[in-house]
N, C-alpha and C positions, 0 to 999 in steps of 0.2 A: 373594129368598133362594134359591129353587130353581135359579136361573140361575148361581150362583157357581161350581159345578164346570166348567160349559162356558166361562165367562168366564176362569177360571184356565187351563184347557186352551188357549184361544185365545191367551192371553198367552205361555204357555210353548212352544207348538207351533213358532214360528219359530226357537227356540234348539235347534240340532242336538243338543247334549249332553242336552237334556231329553226327547228323543224316541227315543233309541237303545234298542233292545231293549224290555224292559218299563220304559219311561222314566217319569220323574217326571210328565210331562204326562199320561200315561195313568192314573197313580195319582190325580192330582188330579181328573181327569174322573170316575173311578169311586169316589171316597171316600164317596159317599152311596148307593151300591148296597148293598142288604141281602143277607145271606147266603141268605135264603129267596126272593129275587127280587122283593121288594116295594119296593125302593128306586128311585132315579132317578139319572141321566137315561135309562138304557136298560133297566132291569129285569133286569140281569145277576144271576146267582145262583151260589152256591158257588164252585167252582174257576174259573168264568168271570170272576170278579172278580180283577184282578191282586192278588197277595199284598201288595204294598206298600200298595195301597188298603185292603185289609182291616185292615192294621196302623194306617194313618192314621185309619180310621173309629173305632177304639177310642180312639186318642189324642185325636182331635177331640171325641168325646163326653165324655171325661173333662175335657178343657179347658173345654168348654161348661158342664158341670155345676159345675165348681169356680169358674168366673168369674162375676162379677156382671153381670147384663144389665139393661137398662132395664125389661124386662117381668117379671123375677123375680130373687129373691135367689140367691146362690150356695149350693150344697149342700155339706154336710160330706163329707170324703173317704170315710167309711164308706158314705154313701148313694150316692156315685158308683160305688164298687166293687160294691155290691149291685145297682145298675141294670145295670152291664156284665154281671154274672153272670146276672141275670134274662133279659137279651136274647141270651144265648148260643144260637146255632142259629137264631135268627130274624133279628135285625139284625146280629149279629156272628158271625164265623167261630169255632166252638167251639175250634179249635186255638189261635187267637190269644188267646182269652179264657183258656184254660188257662195259657198262658205269662204273660199279664198277672197272673192270680191267683197263680201260683207266684212271681212277682217283685214282688208288690204292696207288700210292706214296703220293699223296696229302691227301688221307684219313688216311693213316698211320701217316703222320705228324700231322694231326688234332687230331687224337686219342692219339697221343704221346705215342705209344706203345714203351717201351724201354726195352732193355735187361739188366738184372742184371748180369754183367760180373763175379761176384763171383760164381754164380751157374748156369749160362746159361739159366735161366728161364726168360720169358718176365715179364715186370712190371705188377703188378696186383693191383687194377683193371685198365682197360683201362680208360683214361680220355676222356670225351666227350666235354670238354670245347673248345670253338671256333666254334662249329657247328651252333651256333645261327646266324652266318654271312651268312649261306647258304640262299639265297633269297626266296626259296620256303617254308621255315619253319617259322611259326609265332614266334615273340620274346618269349623267355622263353620255347620253345617247348622241349628243351633238358635239362630242369632244373631237376636234380636228387636230389634236397635237401629235398625230401619227407622224412618223418620219419615213423617208424613203432613202435608199442608198444610191449613190452615184459614185462608182469606183470605191475609193476608201473614204469618201466624204459623206457625212450624214446631213441631209437637208430637211428642213421642216416642210410638211405638206400643207397646202392651203385648200379650202373648199374648192372642189372642182378638179383637183389634182389627184392622181392615183399613184401609189407606189409602184 
């Protein structure tokens, strides 16, 4: 698990457009760095972490909390928001958290996290449709139609799953 930022970086590094400036490859490598310096792989802190990585860190944490995992059930939206808020200044950049909290209702609407009234569990998986309209993201950035192979069978990937 702790190797995936470096593995993602290694995959993206040969693609020139992914490494220009504060490139996506650097953001992928640093998205598990914590604002207080306690993260990995390099123990970067504060402004030493690329801004894009600090944004991805919040998005990744929200996605992990809302998604069902083999080892734990998904959290409701409110619990995910509370955890992001609680970790402001330690795990997450306080400025990114402030923007997240200020736009929380809009983000929840965009993600279309719904509660299944029959069992009280949030809808799973969260849908990321509609985020393409955010002007800082290139068209198709949130396209999760990637597939993964399992033997001879092709299976669709959902947010939070990796091929």
